N, C-alpha and C positions, 0 to 999 in steps of 0.2 A: 731816385730809386724808390720803389714801392713794393713791399712784400705783403702778399695776401696769406692770411692764416685761416684755415678752414675750421669753423666751429659749428658746422651743420651736422646733424644726427645721422650721417650716412649720405654720400661717402665722408670719410674722415681722413685726417692727416695720417699718412703711411710712414712708418719707421724707416730710416735709412737702410738698415740690414735687410728689411723686407723688400724695399725698392731695388737693392742690389740684386736679389734673387730674381725678381720679376724681370729684370733687364738681361738676364743671362739667356744664351741661346735655348731655343726650345728643344725638348727632347720627345721622342715618340712614346706614346702611351702603352704600346704593346712590347715593352722591352724589360729586361730584368732591372735595369737602372731605375725606371719609374716604379716598377712593382715594389722595389726596396723602399723608396721614398713614400710610397702610398701606404704600405703596411706600417712604416714608422709613424706617419701622421696619425694613423688610427690608434697606435699605442699612446701617443701624446694626447689624443682627444679622450681616451678613457681616463687618463690621469687628470685632465681638466675637470671632468665630472666626477672624479673619485669613484669610478665604476669599473669593474672588470668585464662588463656585458660588452658583447660583440654586435648587439642590436642597434646598429646605426648606419646611416648611409650619407654620403655626399651626392647632391645633384648639381649639374651645371645649370643653374637657374637663380632667379631672385629668391628671396625668402617666401614670396607668394606662392612660388612653385612648391615649396615643402608644405606650405599650409594646404594647399590643394591635395598634395600627396597624403596628408594625415587624414583628410576626409575621405578620399577614394579608397584608401587601404584598410581603414579600421571601422568603417561604418557601412551599413546597407540602405537602400532606399526605404524611406519611411521610419527609419530610426529616429527616436526623439532625442535631441541634444539641447541643452541650455547653453545660450551664448551670453557672456557678459559684454554688453555693448555700451561702452562709455567713451567712444572716440572713433576716428576714422578707421583704425584697424580692427576695432571690435565689429564695426559695420562690415568689414571685409570678410570676417568669419560668417556672418549672417548671409552675405551674398554667395560665398562659396558653398556653404551648407545647403542653401536653398536651391542653387543651381544643379544639385545632384540629388534632389528629391528628399532631403532630410526634413523631418518635422522640426522647426526651430522655435524654441521657447526663448524669447528674448527678455532678458533682465536689463532694462534701459536705465542709464543714469545720466545726469547732466555731464557735459564734457568739463573735466576738472576734478570730478568726484570719482571715488572709488566705489566698489560694490559693497552691499550690505550682507555680511556673512550670515545673519539670522535669516534674511530673506532668501538666500541661496539654500540654506539648510532646510527651511520650510518647503521650498519649491522642490527639493529632492524628495522630501518626505511624501509630499503629496502626489508626486509623479515617480513611482518607484521603477517605472520602465524607462527612465531616462538613461541613455548609453554613453553619454559624454558631456563634459563641460569644457567649452571652448572659451579661451580667454588670452589676454595679453599679461605678462609679468610686468612689462614696462610699456604702457600705451603712449607710443612715440609722439603722437599727434598732440597730446595734451600734457606730456611729461609726467604721467601718473603711474605710480606704482600700485599693482594689485597683489595683495598678500597671497602668495602662491601656496604657502605651507598650509594655510587653512583650507583651501580648495582641495589640495592633495589629501589632506586628512578626510574630509567630507566623502571624496570619491573612493579612497581606500577601503572604506566601510561599506561600500556598495559595488554592484556589478556596473561600474560607470568609470570611464576613462577620464583623467584630468589631462587635458590637451593644451599646452602651454606655447603660445608664441613668445619665444624669448629672444627675438631678433635684436632688441636693444638691452637685452639682459645678459645674454651669454657672453662671458668675458669681462663682465662688470660685477655681477653678483657672484658670490661663491656658491654656485648651484650644485646641488647633490640630489638629483631626481629620485634615485632609488630610496634615499632616506626621507625625502619630502613628499612622497606619494605622487610624483608626476609620472605619467604614463607616455606622454609624447612631448618631446622638447624640440623645438625648432629654432635654428639660428640662420644668420645671414652674414656673408663675408665682409660687407662694406661698413659694418659697425664696429663693435669693440674687438672683432678678430683682425682689425686693422689691415684690410686687404681692399683692392677694388671690388665693385660689384660683379656678381656672376656666379657665386658658389653658395649653395644653401646646405644646411645640415638637419638631419632628422634622426634623433635618438628615441627608442621606444622600450618600453618595459616587457617583462615576461607576460605580464597581464594583457598588454596590448597585442604582443605577438600571437596570443591565442585567437586574436580576432583577424589576423592575416588571411587573405583569400576571400574577403567579402565581395559580394556580387555587384560592385559598382565598376563602370568601365574605367579601364586604365591601359596604358601602353607604356609610354616612357616613365611615368611615376609609379612603376610597380616595385614596391619596397621589397617584396619577397624575392624577386628576381635579382634585384640590385644588391641586397644584403648577402645573398649567396655568392655573388661574383666578388663583391669587395672584401669579404673575408678571405678570399683567395689571393687578394692584391691586385685585382683588375676591376673593370667596370663593364656593365652590359653595353653601354654606348660611350662615344668619346667623351672623356672627362675634361674638366677646365684645368689643363696640365699646369699652366703657369701659376694659377691660383692655389693648386694643391702643393707645388713647390713653395710658394709664399707662405702657405699655411703652416708648413713645417716651421718656418721661422717665427711667425707669429705666436704659435703654440708654445715654442720653446721659450719666447720672451715672457709670456704670461706665467709660465711654470717656473721660470728662474726667479721671478718676483714672488710667486706664491699666490694663489687666489684669495686667501683671507687679506693679504696685504693689498691685492689688486682692488678689492672691494672697499677696503679702508681708504685708498687713495681716491677712488671715485666719491666716496661718501664725503671726504673732506673738501674736494673740489666743489661739489655740489653745495654743501652746507655753507662754505665761504661765498660762493657766487650768490646764493639767496640772500645772505646777509648784506651783500653789497648792493644788491637790487633794492631791497627794502630800505636801506639807508639813503638811497637816492629817490625815494618816494614813489618807486614803481611797485607794482603788485605782482608777487609770485602767484602764477595762475592755478596751480594744482593744489588741492587740499590734502593730497597724499603724494608728495613729490617723489619722482624717480630720482635715483643718483646718477642716471645715465645722461640726463638732459634736463635743462631747467627751462620752463616756459614762463615768459614774462608777458603780462597783460598791459597794454597801452593803446588808447585811441590813436596815438601817433606811432604806432608800431612800423608802419612802412617807411615813414620819414626817418626814424632812428635806424632802420636797417640800411637805408641808402647812406646816411651819414657814416654808419660803421663801415660799410663797405669802401667808402672813400678813404677811410683810415686804415683799410687793409684787413677788416675783420668781417668775414662772411658768416652770417648767420641764417637760420630758416625761418620761414614765416608761419603764420597760422593756415589752417585748412578749412575749406568749407565756409560755414558762418563765422569763423574766427579769422578769416583772412583779412589782413589789414588791422587787426586788433591783438595780434600775438607775434612775438618773435621768440625763437628757441636757441639756447646756447648749449651746445654739446659738451660733454665732459669725456666723451670716448675718444680713442685713437692716440696719436703721438703728441699728447699735450700734456704739460706739467703745470705747476703752480705759477711759474713766471709768465707762461703763455696766458694763463687765465688773468693774471694781474694786468698784462697789457690789454686784454679785452675789456677789463672793467675800466682801466684808464681811457680807453677809447669810448666806452659807453658814457662815462663822465663828460668827456668833451663834446660828444654828439648831443647829449641832453643839455648841457650848458649852452651850446650854440642854438639849439631849438627853442629853449626857454629864455634865452639872453640873461642867464643867471650864472654869473662865475662863482657864486657861493656853493655851487655843487662841487667844485674841484676839491678833491680829497676825501669827500665823504664816503664814496663807494670803495675806493682803494683802501682807506684806513680800516673800513668794516671788514673787507676781505682779509687784510693782513691781520687783524686781531683774531680771526677764526683760524686762518691758515698757518700763522706763525706763532700765535700766542699760547701754544699748547706745550 
């Protein structure tokens, strides 16, 4: 018997109570039954962000769809935007903004590094016409955290929107966009919301709401049209019905635990994992590690991933120039301390076999346990 455990940063392991709902018979989306569930999930989502605002929508799309919706709804052709580009998904912001005729000012950083707050502030001072800063809170490709509060503060002081890809941050960090100065916050279902792929979320501030109706082309991703419908408990087009039903369960689970505790849990899992990785002589890749996922640098990354998979631990690899040199261990989804302890034990075994070094046994596990259980 072989059991596979999913440690990829999306899709993630789905909790049994969510799977149960996903397996129930489908209901029609133009019924009072669905309307009731839909409006209830909206109330739960407001509690997740500690915000009474009704300014948010769900789209039947991947997170990239919501990223595109942010660009086409809140900006105009020729608008100048700053993009923090320090990974695969920072590059995606550049590509989307450029595709719609925005003037992109890139702040490029080496993958694994975070942005320079002073450089960002100086850029905004020199370019007072900048309409937005587009960035990732958790850059999934490099497992790097970008301090969103500083960006929010800098944008709050200007006529500039802080547009945050929170696809691997929503449901991990205790995000409070209204307090933190975030104007557009994007999420995706297959990450810490503990659902299959196919549902994205987009929350926006009153400041961003004043920008709705910009003259970029849109049809499906029309936020003004969708938010009007969704506040009434319906959608402009066919929603992802099963995922909305599952979202009700996953949001309830997160809120039952409480977002401060959810963030502490992810922080503990990530800190213990990084301690274990270092104890095994491997390198934690990011200089500003995300608590959603840990990236590990190794010239033997692919061999390690193959051996981990043989032991039932599925991880993600590196992207672009880091392919074959990075593997990523997610902390999102239905995973706990013991799941992670199993993954570290498997990593020890894989590394020991690869290096023919049995002295590695126990080093990672004990380092993990000291952080995870020694408090």
